[in-house]
N, C-alpha and C positions, 0 to 999 in steps of 0.2 A: 598474421604473426604479431599483431599488436596486443600488449597486454593490457586487459581490461579490468583485470580483478586483483586484489590483493588480499593475503591471508591474514585472519586476525583471530582473536581467542574464540570468537562466535562463529568463525567459519569463513567462506569467501564472500567479499564485499567489493562492489564496484567502485574503481577508483575514478579520478576527475575525467579522465579520457572517455570513460563509460558514459558519464553524465552528458559530455559534450555529444555523443552520439545518439542522444534520445530523440526521437521523432517528434512531431507535431502532436498538439493535444487531442485526446479523445476520452471519453469516460469509460469507466469499467463497464458499465451497462451495455456498451455497445458491443462488447466482447463475448457477451453470454451466448449468442449463437453459434459463435465459432468454438467457444468451449464445448459445447454439447455436440457439434458435428466433429470435432476432433476425438473426443471420448467415444462417440458412437462408433467412428471409423476405425478406432484401435481395438475395438471390442468385437472380436469375430463371432463370439457365441453371446446369445442374448441371455446368459445366465452365469452366474459366478460372483466374483467379488473384486472390487475394485478399490485400492487403496490411493487416497488422495491426500496430498499434503500443501498446505497454504499457510500464510502468516494468520496471527490470531484474528486481526481486524477483518482481512479478507474472509476468513472462514466464517465469521461471526455476523459480519454485515453484508457482503455480497453473495457469497456462495449458497446459502439457503434456498434462496428463491430459484436459482439455477438447477441447484440439485433436485429440488421437488419436481420442477418439470420434465428432467432427464428420469426420475424414477416413475413418472406417469408413462412415459414412452418406453422404458425399460424396467418393468416391475420386478424381473427375476434376477437383477444385478444388485447385489448388496454393496452398499457404499462404506468404507472405512475412512473417516475424516480425521487426518491427523494435523492439529494445529501446532506450529512453532515458527518462531522468528529465525531460527538456525536452520538453513537448508539441509533437506535430508539427502542421503547419498543413495541416488536411485541405482548406481552400479551394484550396491550392497544389499538391493531389494528392500530398503527401507519405506520405499513407497513406489506405486506404479506411475502415478502421474504427478507432477509437482506444478503448482502454479506459483511463478517466481516473477519478482519485478526486475530481472535481470537475466541475461542470456545464460544458460548452464556452461560451466567452464570445460566439463568433461567431454572429449571429442567423441567419445563412444555413444553418447546419448543422442537420440533424436529429437530435436528441439524445433518448435513452431511458433513464431512471433503471432499472437492472437489480437493484439491490439496495444493501446496506451492508456495511462491512468493520470490524470492530472491532480496535483496536489496544491492546495492553496492555504492561506490563513483566514481563519474565521472566528467570530465572536457570537455568543447568542444574543437574543434581542434584549435579554433582561440586562446584560453587562451594557450592551450598546446604549440601551436607555439610561442608565445610571452614569455611565463614564464617558459615553461618545465613542467614536471610533477615529483613529489616527487618520490624518490627511496626508502624512509625509511619512518616509521611513525614519527621519529623526524623531516624529512623534511617538513611536513605539517605546522608546525610553520612559516615558510617564506612564505606561500601561503594564497591567498584570498579564505576564506571559506564562503560558504552558509550553514546556521543552522537555528535551531528552537529557538523560543523565549521563550515561557512559558509551552508549552504542554509537561506534565510530561512523556508520553507515549514514546515521540520520545528522550527526554532526557535519559530515560532507554533504549532506542534502541540503541542510540549512545554507551552507556557504554557496551552494549551486543556485539558490533561491535568493541570493544576495542579501540574505538575513545575517549580518554581522553582528550577533549578539552573544557576548560571553555567555559561558554556562550559569555563571553566578547571578545573571540578570533573570534567569527564569524563577518565578515564584513557587511553581511546581515543576519537579524533575522527575521524570519516569520514563523508562524505556519501553512501558506497555502502551501500545497505541489504543488499546480498548480503554484503559484507565484515563489516558488523555482525553479521548472522545466523550467519556462519562463527565469528566471534569468542565470540559467544553459545553457540554448539554446542560450542566449545572450552573452556568454562568460564572464559573470560576476566573476566566480570562480569556485571552487570544490565544489560539492553538492552532495546529495543522490539522488538515482533516482532507480526505478524498473528496473532489467535487461530485461524483457520483453519490456519495453517502449524504454529503451536505445538501444537495438538491432535493432530497427526500424530506428534509426538514425546514419549513418556511421560516422557522425562527433564527436559524443560522445564517448570519450576514457576512458576506466575504470581505476581507480586509485588504485595501491596496490590492485589487485584482491584476492591474496594469504592471505592477512592478515586483510582486511577491508571487510566483508561481513555479512549478517544477513538473516535468513530464518524465513519468518512468515507464519503460517498455514492459508489456506483459508477455511472458513466455511460459509455455507448457513443455 
């Protein structure tokens, strides 16, 4: 009976209570096998079409390798991949399976928690070589920061990471995670990134890992 979501202009978003219930950290790659097992188990016939929805960054950076392996095992199943940061309504058949960073709010849906995702702050090696990395939270004020523009979900996420930075302090403000990731890789400044994605790039250096991190649940 506890309320975990609030409605915003862009859909349902987890509130502070939802963040407080998030479990300990694991990376997204650890959930790949669970995703494949779940998708296979829900597909009674090894032919047809599965419509899958996920956020832009998960769909572009995480799912391709998982889906390639799934396709090798089930070549007669076509995959329709819908990328959106606004949750699709599964009850209205907008998608068959949704990868979400929070538990679905609709009681009629069958939901399964398949793991957790850890998010931290990172900087590219080029930025670190030029400006150094902050040693304390207070040092962040002197650095170039990449942040979100108006998305309330990530504004609350920043607060959950103890990142008390006003919007005006971000040198680059964008609600697209892919654009933020591209700016991070270009050495623009310090920004948020999933640890599973960052670990694939040795040039990305984590900033204040003991102080700034956030764990989100992964739900199907």
